[in-house]
C-alpha positions as CSV (number, residue, x, y, z in Angstrom):
1,M,-27.5,-22.7,-3.7
2,V,-24.3,-22.7,-5.8
3,N,-24.0,-25.5,-8.3
4,E,-21.2,-27.8,-7.1
5,E,-20.9,-29.7,-10.4
6,P,-17.9,-27.7,-11.6
7,L,-15.9,-29.0,-8.6
8,A,-16.9,-32.7,-9.0
9,G,-13.9,-34.9,-9.8
10,W,-11.6,-32.0,-10.2
11,A,-8.1,-32.0,-8.7
12,A,-7.9,-28.3,-7.8
13,K,-4.8,-26.2,-8.3
14,G,-3.5,-25.5,-4.8
15,L,-4.6,-28.8,-3.4
16,P,-2.4,-31.9,-3.1
17,P,-2.5,-34.2,-6.1
18,G,-5.6,-36.4,-5.8
19,G,-6.8,-34.2,-3.0
20,H,-10.5,-34.0,-3.9
21,Q,-11.3,-32.0,-0.8
22,D,-14.6,-30.3,0.0
23,P,-13.7,-26.6,0.0
24,A,-16.0,-26.0,3.0
25,R,-13.8,-28.4,5.0
26,L,-10.4,-27.1,4.2
27,G,-10.2,-24.9,7.2
28,S,-10.6,-27.9,9.5
29,L,-7.6,-29.9,8.2
30,G,-4.8,-28.0,10.0
31,W,-2.9,-27.3,6.8
32,N,-0.1,-24.7,6.5
33,V,1.0,-23.4,3.1
34,L,4.6,-23.1,4.3
35,A,4.7,-26.6,5.5
36,G,3.9,-27.9,2.1
37,D,0.5,-29.2,3.0
38,T,-1.0,-27.7,-0.2
39,G,-0.1,-28.3,-3.8
40,M,2.0,-25.8,-5.6
41,P,1.5,-23.3,-7.0
42,V,-1.2,-22.0,-4.7
43,A,-3.1,-18.7,-4.6
44,I,-3.9,-17.5,-1.1
45,L,-6.0,-14.7,0.5
46,R,-5.0,-13.4,3.9
47,A,-8.2,-13.3,5.9
48,S,-7.0,-10.4,8.1
49,A,-6.4,-8.2,5.1
50,L,-9.8,-9.0,3.6
51,A,-11.5,-8.1,6.8
52,A,-9.6,-4.9,7.2
53,N,-10.3,-3.8,3.6
54,Q,-14.0,-4.6,4.0
55,Q,-14.1,-2.5,7.2
56,T,-12.2,0.4,5.6
57,M,-14.6,0.5,2.5
58,A,-17.7,0.3,4.7
59,E,-16.5,3.2,6.8
60,F,-15.7,5.3,3.7
61,C,-19.2,4.7,2.4
62,R,-20.7,5.6,5.8
63,Q,-18.8,8.8,6.0
64,H,-19.6,9.9,2.5
65,Q,-23.3,8.7,2.5
66,V,-22.8,6.5,-0.6
67,S,-23.9,2.9,-1.3
68,L,-21.6,0.1,-2.6
69,A,-22.4,-2.4,-5.3
70,P,-19.0,-4.2,-5.5
71,H,-18.0,-5.3,-8.9
72,A,-18.2,-9.1,-8.5
73,K,-16.4,-9.7,-11.8
74,T,-13.2,-9.3,-9.7
75,T,-13.7,-12.5,-7.8
76,M,-16.9,-14.3,-9.0
77,S,-16.8,-16.0,-5.7
78,P,-19.9,-17.0,-3.6
79,E,-17.8,-16.9,-0.4
80,L,-16.3,-13.4,-1.1
81,T,-19.5,-11.8,-2.4
82,A,-21.4,-13.2,0.6
83,M,-18.8,-11.4,2.8
84,Q,-19.4,-8.2,0.9
85,R,-23.2,-8.5,1.2
86,Q,-22.9,-9.2,5.0
87,A,-20.9,-6.0,5.2
88,G,-23.8,-4.0,3.8
89,A,-23.4,-4.0,0.0
90,W,-26.5,-2.5,-1.6
91,A,-26.1,-4.7,-4.7
92,L,-23.6,-6.8,-6.6
93,T,-22.3,-5.6,-10.0
94,A,-21.8,-7.8,-13.0
95,A,-20.4,-7.1,-16.5
96,T,-22.0,-9.9,-18.6
97,P,-25.3,-11.8,-18.6
98,R,-23.4,-14.9,-17.6
99,Q,-22.2,-13.2,-14.5
100,V,-25.7,-12.1,-13.7
101,A,-26.8,-15.7,-13.9
102,A,-24.0,-16.7,-11.5
103,L,-24.8,-13.9,-9.0
104,A,-28.4,-14.9,-9.1
105,Q,-27.4,-18.4,-8.2
106,F,-25.2,-17.0,-5.4
107,G,-28.4,-15.6,-3.9
108,A,-27.8,-11.9,-4.6
109,P,-31.2,-10.1,-4.2
110,R,-30.1,-7.0,-6.3
111,I,-27.8,-7.1,-9.4
112,L,-26.5,-4.2,-11.4
113,L,-25.3,-5.2,-14.9
114,A,-22.8,-2.4,-15.5
115,N,-22.9,-2.8,-19.3
116,E,-25.1,-2.5,-22.3
117,L,-27.3,-5.5,-23.0
118,T,-27.9,-5.9,-26.7
119,D,-28.0,-9.7,-27.2
120,P,-31.6,-10.7,-28.0
121,G,-31.1,-14.2,-26.6
122,A,-29.7,-12.8,-23.3
123,L,-32.6,-10.3,-23.1
124,R,-35.1,-13.1,-23.5
125,W,-33.3,-15.1,-20.8
126,L,-33.4,-12.2,-18.5
127,A,-37.1,-11.6,-19.2
128,G,-37.7,-15.2,-18.1
129,L,-35.5,-14.8,-15.0
130,L,-37.3,-11.7,-13.8
131,A,-40.7,-13.2,-14.4
132,G,-39.9,-16.1,-12.1
133,P,-40.6,-16.4,-8.3
134,G,-38.0,-14.9,-6.0
135,A,-36.2,-13.3,-8.9
136,P,-33.4,-10.7,-8.0
137,A,-33.9,-7.1,-9.0
138,V,-31.7,-6.6,-12.1
139,S,-30.9,-3.2,-13.8
140,W,-28.7,-2.5,-16.8
141,Y,-27.4,0.2,-19.1
142,A,-28.6,1.7,-22.3
143,D,-26.6,4.3,-24.3
144,S,-28.5,4.2,-27.7
145,L,-32.0,4.1,-29.0
146,A,-31.2,0.8,-30.6
147,G,-30.4,-0.6,-27.2
148,V,-33.7,0.6,-25.8
149,A,-35.5,-0.9,-28.7
150,L,-33.9,-4.3,-28.2
151,A,-34.9,-4.3,-24.6
152,E,-38.5,-3.4,-25.4
153,E,-38.7,-6.3,-27.9
154,A,-37.8,-8.8,-25.2
155,F,-40.1,-7.6,-22.4
156,P,-43.9,-7.5,-22.3
157,A,-45.8,-4.4,-21.5
158,A,-46.2,-3.9,-17.7
159,P,-47.6,-1.2,-15.4
160,P,-45.2,1.4,-13.9
161,G,-43.1,0.1,-11.0
162,M,-43.2,-3.5,-12.4
163,R,-40.9,-2.9,-15.4
164,P,-37.2,-3.6,-15.9
165,L,-35.0,-0.8,-14.7
166,I,-32.6,1.0,-17.1
167,L,-29.8,3.4,-16.4
168,A,-28.9,5.9,-19.1
169,E,-25.1,5.5,-19.5
170,V,-22.8,8.4,-20.3
171,G,-19.2,8.0,-21.4
172,H,-16.1,10.0,-22.3
173,R,-14.1,10.4,-25.5
174,D,-12.0,7.3,-26.3
175,G,-13.7,5.5,-23.4
176,R,-15.9,2.4,-23.5
177,T,-19.7,2.5,-23.8
178,G,-21.8,5.5,-22.9
179,A,-23.5,8.4,-24.7
180,R,-20.9,11.1,-25.5
181,T,-23.1,14.1,-25.5
182,M,-26.0,15.5,-23.4
183,E,-28.3,15.3,-26.4
184,Q,-27.6,11.6,-26.8
185,A,-28.1,10.9,-23.1
186,L,-31.4,12.8,-23.0
187,A,-32.6,11.0,-26.2
188,V,-32.0,7.6,-24.5
189,A,-33.6,8.7,-21.3
190,E,-36.7,10.1,-23.1
191,A,-37.0,6.8,-25.1
192,V,-37.0,4.8,-21.8
193,A,-39.4,7.2,-20.1
194,R,-41.9,6.9,-23.1
195,S,-41.7,3.1,-23.0
196,E,-44.6,1.0,-21.6
197,R,-42.1,-1.9,-21.0
198,L,-39.1,-0.2,-19.3
199,D,-38.5,2.3,-16.4
200,L,-35.7,4.8,-16.1
201,L,-33.8,4.3,-12.8
202,G,-31.0,6.9,-13.3
203,V,-27.6,7.6,-14.8
204,A,-24.4,5.6,-14.9
205,G,-20.8,6.3,-16.0
206,Y,-17.3,4.9,-15.6
207,E,-14.3,7.1,-15.0
208,G,-11.6,4.4,-14.7
209,T,-10.9,4.3,-18.4
210,I,-9.6,7.9,-18.4
211,S,-6.3,6.8,-16.8
212,P,-5.1,3.8,-14.7
213,V,-2.4,6.1,-13.2
214,R,-3.5,8.7,-10.7
215,D,-1.9,12.2,-10.8
216,A,-3.0,15.8,-11.4
217,G,-3.7,15.5,-15.1
218,P,-6.0,12.4,-15.0
219,E,-7.7,13.7,-11.8
220,A,-8.7,16.9,-13.6
221,A,-10.1,14.8,-16.5
222,V,-12.0,12.5,-14.1
223,R,-13.5,15.5,-12.4
224,E,-14.6,17.0,-15.7
225,F,-16.3,13.7,-16.7
226,L,-18.0,13.4,-13.3
227,E,-19.4,16.9,-13.9
228,F,-21.0,15.5,-17.1
229,V,-22.5,12.6,-15.1
230,R,-23.9,15.0,-12.5
231,E,-25.3,17.3,-15.1
232,A,-26.9,14.5,-17.1
233,F,-28.7,13.2,-14.0
234,A,-29.8,16.7,-13.1
235,A,-31.2,17.3,-16.6
236,I,-33.1,14.0,-16.6
237,H,-34.5,14.7,-13.1
238,E,-35.6,18.2,-14.2
239,R,-37.5,16.8,-17.2
240,G,-39.3,14.4,-15.0
241,L,-38.1,11.3,-16.8
242,L,-37.2,9.2,-13.8
243,A,-39.6,6.4,-13.0
244,P,-41.9,7.0,-10.0
245,G,-41.8,4.5,-7.2
246,H,-38.1,4.0,-7.2
247,Q,-35.3,5.9,-5.5
248,P,-33.2,7.1,-8.4
249,V,-29.6,6.0,-8.8
250,V,-26.5,7.6,-10.1
251,T,-23.5,5.3,-10.2
252,A,-19.8,5.4,-11.1
253,G,-16.6,4.6,-9.4
254,G,-14.0,1.9,-9.9
255,S,-11.2,1.2,-7.4
256,I,-9.0,4.1,-8.3
257,Y,-11.1,7.3,-8.3
258,F,-14.1,6.3,-6.1
259,D,-13.2,9.1,-3.6
260,L,-13.6,11.7,-6.4
261,V,-16.9,10.1,-7.4
262,A,-18.3,10.4,-3.9
263,E,-17.2,14.0,-3.8
264,A,-18.4,15.0,-7.2
265,L,-21.8,13.3,-7.1
266,A,-22.7,14.3,-3.5
267,P,-24.9,17.3,-4.5
268,L,-27.3,14.9,-6.2
269,R,-28.4,13.6,-2.8
270,A,-30.4,16.8,-2.6
271,L,-32.4,15.5,-5.7
272,G,-33.1,12.3,-3.9
273,A,-30.5,10.2,-5.7
274,R,-28.7,7.2,-4.2
275,I,-25.0,7.4,-5.1
276,V,-23.7,3.9,-5.9
277,L,-20.0,3.0,-6.1
278,R,-19.0,-0.1,-8.1
279,S,-15.5,-0.7,-6.8
280,G,-14.3,-4.3,-6.9
281,C,-10.6,-4.6,-6.3
282,Y,-10.6,-2.8,-3.0
283,L,-11.4,-6.1,-1.3
284,T,-8.1,-7.8,-2.1
285,H,-6.1,-4.8,-3.2
286,D,-2.7,-5.7,-4.7
287,H,1.1,-5.1,-4.7
288,G,1.0,-3.4,-8.1
289,S,-1.4,-1.2,-10.0
290,Y,-3.8,-0.5,-7.1
291,A,-1.0,-0.2,-4.6
292,A,0.2,2.7,-6.7
293,S,-3.1,4.3,-7.5
294,S,-5.6,3.6,-4.7
295,P,-7.4,6.6,-3.1
296,G,-5.8,5.3,0.1
297,R,-2.5,6.9,-1.0
298,S,-4.1,10.3,-1.5
299,P,-3.4,13.2,1.0
300,G,-6.2,13.5,3.4
301,W,-7.5,9.9,3.0
302,G,-7.9,9.7,6.8
303,L,-8.7,6.0,6.9
304,P,-6.5,2.9,7.2
305,A,-4.7,2.1,4.0
306,F,-6.0,-0.9,2.0
307,E,-3.9,-4.0,2.5
308,P,-2.8,-6.5,-0.2
309,A,-4.5,-9.7,0.6
310,I,-3.7,-11.9,-2.4
311,E,-0.4,-13.8,-2.9
312,V,0.7,-16.7,-5.2
313,W,3.3,-19.2,-3.9
314,G,5.4,-21.7,-5.7
315,R,8.4,-23.9,-5.3
316,I,11.8,-23.0,-6.7
317,L,12.3,-25.5,-9.5
318,S,15.9,-24.8,-10.7
319,R,19.0,-22.6,-10.2
320,P,20.4,-23.1,-13.8
321,E,22.7,-20.1,-13.8
322,P,24.3,-17.8,-11.2
323,G,21.8,-15.1,-10.3
324,L,18.8,-16.9,-11.8
325,A,16.1,-19.0,-10.2
326,L,13.0,-20.5,-11.9
327,A,9.9,-20.6,-9.7
328,G,6.9,-22.9,-10.4
329,F,4.3,-20.3,-11.3
330,G,3.7,-18.4,-14.5
331,R,1.3,-16.8,-16.9
332,R,-1.2,-19.6,-16.2
333,D,-1.2,-18.6,-12.5
334,V,-0.6,-14.9,-12.1
335,S,-1.8,-11.7,-13.8
336,F,0.7,-9.9,-16.0
337,D,-1.4,-7.4,-17.9
338,A,-0.8,-4.6,-15.4
339,G,2.8,-5.5,-14.4
340,L,4.8,-8.5,-13.3
341,P,4.4,-10.1,-9.9
342,T,6.5,-8.8,-7.0
343,A,8.7,-11.1,-5.0
344,L,7.7,-10.8,-1.4
345,W,8.9,-13.8,0.6
346,T,11.1,-16.8,0.5
347,C,10.8,-19.8,2.8
348,R,13.5,-22.5,3.1
349,R,12.3,-26.0,2.7
350,G,11.4,-27.4,6.2
351,S,10.9,-23.9,7.7
352,L,7.6,-22.2,8.7
353,R,9.2,-18.8,8.8
354,P,9.0,-16.6,5.7
355,D,11.9,-14.2,5.1
356,P,11.6,-11.0,3.1
357,A,12.7,-11.5,-0.5
358,A,15.2,-8.7,-0.4
359,G,16.8,-8.0,-3.8
360,L,14.8,-10.6,-5.7
361,V,13.1,-9.4,-8.9
362,I,10.7,-11.3,-11.1
363,T,11.8,-10.3,-14.6
364,G,9.6,-12.6,-16.8
365,L,7.0,-15.3,-17.0
366,S,6.4,-18.3,-19.2
367,D,3.3,-20.5,-18.9
368,Q,4.4,-22.3,-15.8
369,H,7.7,-20.6,-14.8
370,A,8.7,-17.3,-13.2
371,F,12.2,-16.0,-14.0
372,V,13.7,-14.6,-10.7
373,R,16.9,-12.6,-10.6
374,L,18.8,-12.9,-7.3
375,P,21.8,-11.1,-5.7
376,P,25.1,-13.0,-5.6
377,G,25.1,-15.7,-2.9
378,Y,21.4,-15.5,-2.2
379,P,20.5,-18.7,-0.3
380,L,17.7,-20.1,-2.4
381,E,17.6,-23.7,-3.6
382,P,15.2,-26.0,-5.5
383,G,12.4,-27.0,-3.2
384,D,12.4,-23.7,-1.3
385,L,9.2,-21.5,-1.6
386,L,8.7,-18.1,-3.2
387,G,5.7,-16.0,-2.4
388,A,4.7,-13.2,-4.8
389,G,2.3,-10.3,-4.8
390,I,0.3,-9.6,-7.9
391,S,-0.8,-6.6,-9.9
392,H,-4.5,-6.5,-11.0
393,P,-6.5,-8.9,-8.9
394,C,-9.2,-9.6,-11.6
395,S,-6.9,-11.4,-14.0
396,T,-5.3,-13.5,-11.2
397,F,-8.7,-14.6,-9.9
398,D,-9.8,-15.8,-13.3
399,R,-6.8,-18.2,-13.3
400,W,-8.0,-20.1,-10.2
401,R,-11.1,-22.1,-9.3
402,L,-10.1,-22.2,-5.7
403,L,-8.1,-19.8,-3.5
404,L,-7.2,-20.7,0.0
405,L,-8.0,-18.4,2.9
406,T,-5.1,-18.2,5.5
407,D,-4.3,-16.5,8.7
408,D,-1.1,-14.4,8.9
409,S,1.0,-17.5,9.6
410,Y,-0.3,-19.1,6.4
411,R,-2.5,-21.6,8.2
412,V,-5.4,-22.5,6.0
413,T,-8.7,-21.3,7.5
414,G,-11.0,-21.8,4.6
415,A,-11.4,-21.4,0.8
416,A,-13.0,-19.2,-1.8
417,R,-14.3,-20.7,-5.0
418,T,-14.6,-18.9,-8.3
419,F,-17.1,-19.3,-11.1
420,F,-15.9,-17.7,-14.3
């Protein structure tokens, strides 16, 4: 049961002023975003695109015989992660202990903490969580002997098969965490295998920090790194370091190169490994960074393309100069770390028909304003609506505590809460 306290007494962005509505009831109110029934600005998720993306990813996993542990840090939403679990997700992925706590509260039975865990307080908390009744299965990474030692200090000795599960993480030069050499990776794996308090589940890596732009150069570097992941798992398997009683896991794969991960790690199925992708942004996709670099744009993809599901809408506030409009959303409402929003639609006040925002370009953001350049004579006035696509879903989601689900006519069908 998700704690409702963060919503108590809160006038949510996207709801009418004073509209303390129960998110579970929003789909029954007959609201339409274009009719002005919601507050502005508002973040929406098109339900049809979410469903289509979910189906495409599930089919990809089925065809390539891989499992999916979607990275829940993208949305941190009980409604959206429940959708992913219902579609067959093997686990949910977290990046921090606080996210692990939230996912456990969401009811996730298996959680992959795709990060090192070196905070003694967090390790003690996790030891208490895992000792409780009905606890989720939680695994996490280690890339150093110091990390292994910290975990050992927090957990009591236990028989094999009842110990916390650790993945030896490997990394690449100039990347994030992860052992940079085979010797380092094997030393970590051997330390876990010797432990009377920890079990070694497998190997993890992350290729997405090699490049956010997909072309021939980065793809070659990604393949080289994935070869390292594959060789590390094979070496650990050959040395008999993996814990008995568990299907071993090898995991990598963000939302840009997951097709290469499925291809490169496929031979490890012959060693009994479960290959786990951790893609998160596939669910909502976007009109920016992932639209440009998704595997769905690759030749030979063979499945439906991912569809952008997330939009942010706001009122036109001012037309202070020829060729300039100010819209009522800004850096507090939309991501801008991977590119500015894309103007998609306008809707005249009093209309329920969105028109393509042809020639409109968002050139800058302040905290609550978007600077929109328009062609001469463009019919856009204060009070009209502007709908924008975003680049990088993660850093738009964390600006909202409630996003509205809509159909393709912008009728509100439900809501997704976030817990960041």
